[in-house]
VOBA-1610 file (N, C-alpha, C; in pm, whole numbers, padded with zeros to 5 digits, always signed):
BEGIN
Met-08194-05499-07801Met-08075-05506-07717Met-08001-05374-07722Ser-07941-05340-07612Ser-07868-05214-07601Ser-07722-05232-07638Asn-07664-05130-07696Asn-07522-05132-07730Asn-07455-05012-07662Arg-07497-04981-07542Arg-07444-04867-07469Arg-07304-04897-07417Val-07223-04792-07412Val-07088-04803-07357Val-07079-04708-07240Tyr-07032-04757-07127Tyr-07018-04676-07008Tyr-06872-04672-06968His-06825-04558-06927His-06687-04544-06882His-06684-04536-06730Ser-06601-04616-06668Ser-06591-04619-06523Ser-06514-04498-06473Arg-06550-04450-06356Arg-06479-04339-06293Arg-06365-04390-06205Arg-06361-04520-06180Arg-06257-04578-06096Arg-06124-04577-06170Leu-06019-04532-06103Leu-05886-04526-06163Leu-05828-04668-06171Thr-05794-04709-06292Thr-05739-04842-06316Thr-05612-04830-06398Phe-05515-04913-06366Phe-05391-04918-06441Phe-05378-05054-06508Val-05291-05065-06607Val-05272-05192-06676Val-05240-05303-06576Arg-05162-05274-06476Arg-05125-05376-06376Arg-05246-05430-06300Asp-05358-05355-06298Asp-05479-05396-06226Asp-05570-05486-06309Ile-05545-05496-06439Ile-05632-05576-06526Ile-05604-05724-06502Pro-05708-05802-06475Pro-05688-05946-06451Pro-05622-06015-06571Lys-05546-06118-06543Lys-05475-06192-06647Lys-05568-06265-06742Ser-05694-06277-06705Ser-05791-06344-06792Ser-05831-06257-06913Tyr-05792-06131-06914Tyr-05822-06041-07026Tyr-05718-06058-07136Lys-05762-06051-07261Lys-05675-06067-07377Lys-05638-05928-07432Phe-05511-05908-07460Phe-05464-05780-07514Phe-05484-05779-07665Ile-05550-05674-07715Ile-05577-05660-07859Ile-05502-05538-07911Gln-05408-05564-08004Gln-05334-05454-08065Gln-05333-05461-08217Asn-05383-05571-08272Asn-05392-05585-08417Asn-05481-05474-08471Ser-05431-05399-08568Ser-05503-05281-08617Ser-05642-05314-08671Gln-05658-05428-08735Gln-05789-05464-08788Gln-05888-05493-08676Asp-05844-05565-08573Asp-05931-05594-08459Asp-05965-05467-08382Val-05866-05381-08364Val-05888-05255-08293Val-05989-05169-08369Glu-05975-05159-08499Glu-06068-05079-08579Glu-06209-05136-08575Trp-06220-05268-08576Trp-06352-05331-08569Trp-06419-05299-08435Ile-06343-05308-08326Ile-06397-05275-08194Ile-06441-05130-08190Lys-06360-05040-08244Lys-06395-04898-08248Lys-06522-04875-08330Asp-06533-04940-08444Asp-06653-04926-08527Asp-06777-04976-08453Tyr-06763-05087-08388Tyr-06877-05148-08319Tyr-06924-05063-08202Leu-06830-05016-08121Leu-06866-04938-08002Leu-06897-04793-08035Gly-06851-04747-08149Gly-06871-04608-08189Gly-06741-04531-08182Lys-06703-04473-08294Lys-06576-04400-08302Lys-06567-04287-08199Ser-06678-04219-08176Ser-06675-04106-08083Ser-06645-04150-07939Lys-06680-04273-07905Lys-06658-04324-07770Lys-06522-04390-07753Thr-06457-04425-07865Thr-06332-04501-07856Thr-06216-04435-07930Glu-06237-04314-07980Glu-06136-04250-08064Glu-06002-04229-07995Asp-06000-04219-07863Asp-05875-04196-07790Asp-05798-04324-07762Tyr-05857-04440-07788Tyr-05794-04567-07755Tyr-05719-04625-07874Glu-05596-04671-07849Glu-05515-04735-07953Glu-05517-04887-07942Thr-05539-04937-07821Thr-05542-05081-07797Thr-05648-05112-07691Phe-05678-05241-07677Phe-05781-05284-07582Phe-05738-05410-07509Phe-05788-05427-07389Phe-05788-05555-07319Phe-05933-05599-07317Ile-05959-05724-07354Ile-06096-05773-07358Ile-06110-05903-07279Lys-06229-05925-07229Lys-06263-06051-07162Lys-06375-06114-07242Gln-06361-06245-07269Gln-06460-06316-07349Gln-06522-06429-07270Asn-06646-06462-07303Asn-06708-06580-07243Asn-06670-06703-07324Thr-06724-06818-07289Thr-06685-06943-07355Thr-06728-06948-07502Asp-06826-06866-07540Asp-06870-06859-07680Asp-06785-06763-07763Gly-06693-06693-07698Gly-06611-06597-07769Gly-06666-06456-07770Asp-06780-06434-07705Asp-06838-06301-07697Asp-06761-06215-07598Ile-06742-06089-07630Ile-06673-05997-07539Ile-06772-05949-07436Thr-06737-05965-07309Thr-06824-05926-07200Thr-06773-05804-07125Ser-06646-05771-07143Ser-06587-05659-07072Ser-06464-05612-07149Ala-06433-05482-07139Ala-06318-05428-07213Ala-06257-05309-07141Tyr-06127-05292-07161Tyr-06053-05175-07117Tyr-05988-05113-07240Gly-05988-04981-07249Gly-05920-04911-07357Gly-05792-04847-07307Leu-05689-04847-07391Leu-05561-04782-07358Leu-05532-04674-07460Thr-05475-04564-07414Thr-05446-04452-07504Thr-05311-04466-07570Asn-05240-04571-07543Asn-05110-04595-07609Asn-05107-04738-07661Ser-05011-04767-07747Ser-05008-04899-07809Ser-04929-05003-07729Val-04851-04958-07632Val-04773-05051-07550Val-04835-05054-07410Pro-04869-05174-07360Pro-04938-05183-07231Pro-04843-05178-07111Tyr-04776-05064-07093Tyr-04690-05048-06976Tyr-04773-05060-06848Met-04719-05128-06749Met-04793-05157-06626Met-04841-05033-06553Asp-04770-04922-06565Asp-04807-04800-06492Asp-04897-04706-06572Lys-04943-04751-06689Lys-05031-04668-06773Lys-05177-04686-06733Arg-05254-04581-06751Arg-05396-04581-06719Arg-05473-04667-06818Ala-05567-04744-06768Ala-05657-04824-06851Ala-05800-04777-06821Tyr-05879-04761-06924Tyr-06015-04709-06909Tyr-06116-04821-06928Lys-06187-04852-06821Lys-06287-04959-06823Lys-06404-04919-06911Ile-06442-05007-07001Ile-06557-04985-07087Ile-06657-05094-07054Arg-06766-05056-06995Arg-06871-05152-06963Arg-06965-05160-07082Ile-06985-05277-07132Ile-07063-05297-07253Ile-07206-05329-07216Gly-07301-05272-07291Gly-07442-05298-07269Gly-07475-05445-07284Ser-07601-05478-07292Ser-07643-05619-07293Ser-07604-05693-07421Lys-07568-05622-07527Lys-07529-05690-07651Lys-07381-05720-07650Ala-07344-05845-07654Ala-07202-05883-07661Ala-07159-05886-07806Phe-07029-05886-07830Phe-06979-05891-07966Phe-06855-05976-07972Arg-06819-06018-08091Arg-06704-06106-08111Arg-06594-06036-08190Val-06471-06079-08165Val-06355-06033-08244Val-06310-06150-08327
//
């Protein structure tokens, strides 16, 4: 299974993220996500929005460069490879 991370070129803001995504700001969860995806790919992100399936696996994520999800702030879409992960 692949654990590739792809960054979207489409400009997205926090206000564009669907309400079905969960905001993650707990430092332990954030660090775990960074470790899993790779520090070099996530080092600029302080918080994440994640979408999970019914099993709790993360299927999609956005990274934010600040800790407060202001609606006008840029969100960076992270497309996750075929391997899902849990928080």
